[in-house]
N, C-alpha and C positions, 0 to 999 in steps of 0.2 A: 335618351330619349327623358326625356322632362317626361314626368305622368302624375307627379302628386306635388305641389310648397306645401311645406307646413309653415301657410303664415307664423301660429303662435313663436315661430321659432327667428322671427324676421325680429316679434312685438317686445319679446323676451328672456335677455341679456344669461339668465339662470337657465335659462329652457335649450337657446343653443350650445352652451354649455354643458347639457345631461345631452344635447341632441348627437353632437361631438364624440361624447364618449358612448357612447352603443357604437358609434362608425369607425372609432379606434378598440367596440369591440372585435368589429362586426373584420375590422383588417386583421385585427391581430387573432385571430380562431377559427379561423378557414383560406383555405385556394383561393387564386385567383379559378372563374373556370371550374368552379363544383359546386351544385345547384347544394342553397341549401333552404329550402322554401321554406318548411316549419321557420325556424331563423329569420329570412323575411319577412314574412312576414306577421313573428311578434313582432318583428323592431319595424315596422308602420303600425302595426297597432301604438307599438309606442312612443315613436317621434306625433305621432293623433295626438296623445294625449297628457305629451309633456309641457303642454300651457298653462294648463293649471295646476299653480304651487302647490298643494295642499294633497292630491297624489302621484303628486311626481316625485318624489321617494317612495313606489311604493311600488311605479307601474317601471321601475326603474331596473328595485329588487324584483320585481317577476320579466325581465330581460337578461338583463344576468341566469336566474333561472334556468331560462328557456334555455343561455349556451349551453350551464353545464349536462340538463338534461342531449344536446345538439351535439 
């Protein structure tokens, strides 16, 4: 079920690639049917802010750190 559209990912190729990276990390570091609510929330926040090219690197780094913590 579609819950939220991340429009910035549709308009900016660099944002799209960063979003794909977030998805790849989630896929590689989590198992199916093993919920990680904090990691999901961190991914949502990250995807919402990837449209800003200035904060994109720091947002991506924050998500990587959230993955390590989880």
